[in-house]
C-alpha positions as CSV (number, residue, x, y, z in Angstrom):
1,M,-224.8,-162.1,-9.3
2,Y,-225.2,-165.0,-7.1
3,V,-223.3,-166.1,-3.5
4,G,-223.1,-169.5,-2.4
5,T,-222.5,-170.6,0.9
6,L,-221.6,-174.0,2.9
7,S,-221.7,-174.7,6.2
8,F,-220.3,-178.0,7.0
9,D,-220.4,-179.4,10.7
10,L,-217.6,-182.0,11.2
11,L,-216.4,-184.8,13.9
12,L,-213.1,-184.8,14.1
13,G,-210.9,-188.2,15.0
14,D,-209.0,-189.1,17.1
15,V,-208.0,-185.4,18.7
16,R,-206.6,-184.9,22.0
17,S,-205.6,-181.2,22.1
18,L,-206.5,-177.5,20.3
19,K,-203.0,-178.0,18.7
20,E,-203.8,-181.4,17.0
21,K,-207.2,-180.2,16.1
22,R,-205.4,-177.6,14.2
23,S,-203.3,-179.8,12.2
24,V,-206.3,-181.4,10.8
25,V,-208.5,-178.5,9.9
26,R,-206.0,-175.9,8.5
27,P,-204.8,-178.7,5.9
28,I,-208.6,-179.1,4.8
29,V,-209.5,-175.2,4.7
30,A,-206.0,-174.6,2.5
31,E,-206.6,-177.0,0.2
32,L,-210.1,-176.0,-0.4
33,Q,-209.1,-172.4,-0.9
34,R,-206.5,-173.7,-3.6
35,K,-208.4,-176.1,-5.3
36,F,-211.5,-173.8,-5.6
37,S,-210.5,-170.7,-5.4
38,V,-213.1,-170.1,-2.6
39,S,-213.5,-168.4,0.7
40,A,-212.9,-170.9,3.4
41,A,-212.6,-170.7,7.3
42,E,-213.2,-172.3,10.6
43,V,-216.3,-170.3,12.0
44,G,-217.2,-172.4,14.9
45,E,-216.9,-174.7,17.2
46,Q,-213.4,-173.6,17.9
47,D,-213.2,-174.5,22.0
48,L,-214.2,-178.0,21.2
49,L,-211.5,-180.6,20.3
50,R,-213.7,-183.1,18.4
51,R,-215.7,-180.8,16.7
52,T,-215.6,-178.0,14.1
53,R,-217.8,-176.1,11.5
54,L,-216.1,-174.8,8.5
55,G,-217.7,-172.2,6.1
56,V,-217.0,-171.5,2.4
57,A,-217.9,-169.0,0.4
58,M,-218.1,-168.2,-3.4
59,V,-219.5,-165.2,-5.4
60,T,-219.9,-165.7,-9.1
61,G,-222.3,-164.9,-12.2
62,D,-223.2,-168.1,-13.2
63,T,-225.7,-170.4,-11.1
64,G,-224.2,-173.8,-12.8
65,H,-220.7,-172.9,-11.8
66,L,-221.4,-172.2,-8.7
67,S,-223.5,-175.8,-8.3
68,D,-220.3,-177.5,-9.6
69,V,-217.9,-175.6,-7.1
70,L,-219.8,-176.3,-4.4
71,D,-220.7,-179.7,-5.2
72,R,-217.1,-180.3,-5.5
73,C,-216.1,-178.6,-2.3
74,E,-218.5,-180.8,-0.6
75,R,-217.5,-184.2,-2.1
76,L,-213.7,-182.9,-1.2
77,V,-214.7,-182.4,2.7
78,A,-216.9,-185.5,2.8
79,A,-213.6,-187.3,1.3
80,R,-211.4,-186.8,4.2
81,P,-210.9,-189.8,6.2
82,E,-209.7,-187.8,9.2
83,V,-213.3,-186.1,9.5
84,E,-217.0,-187.2,9.9
85,L,-219.1,-185.2,7.8
86,L,-222.4,-184.6,10.2
87,S,-223.9,-182.5,8.3
88,V,-224.0,-179.7,5.6
89,R,-226.0,-176.4,4.5
90,R,-226.1,-174.8,1.3
91,R,-227.5,-171.6,0.7
92,V,-227.5,-169.4,-2.8
93,H,-228.5,-165.9,-2.7
94,G,-229.1,-164.0,-5.8
95,D,-229.6,-160.3,-7.0
96,E,-233.2,-160.9,-6.0
97,D,-232.7,-162.1,-2.4
């Protein structure tokens, strides 16, 4: 069994309220969940208007599949024009960890 996680640090575009922030973040989270069957959520910086941290996690038995899905998740977030990807942190944990 392997568990893979991604942590995205994002800078949001022209956001003036927490409501506007949610309208940017929610569609990204929903698309990650729908397209890749991963767990995704806003996990940090909830009180800051123009910053957010998204977390993605996946459990699988195949490291190749895990790497492929995490790569595609990263490309999806990086391609979103309404956010700037500041950093990505990737971790993979196996049974021996």
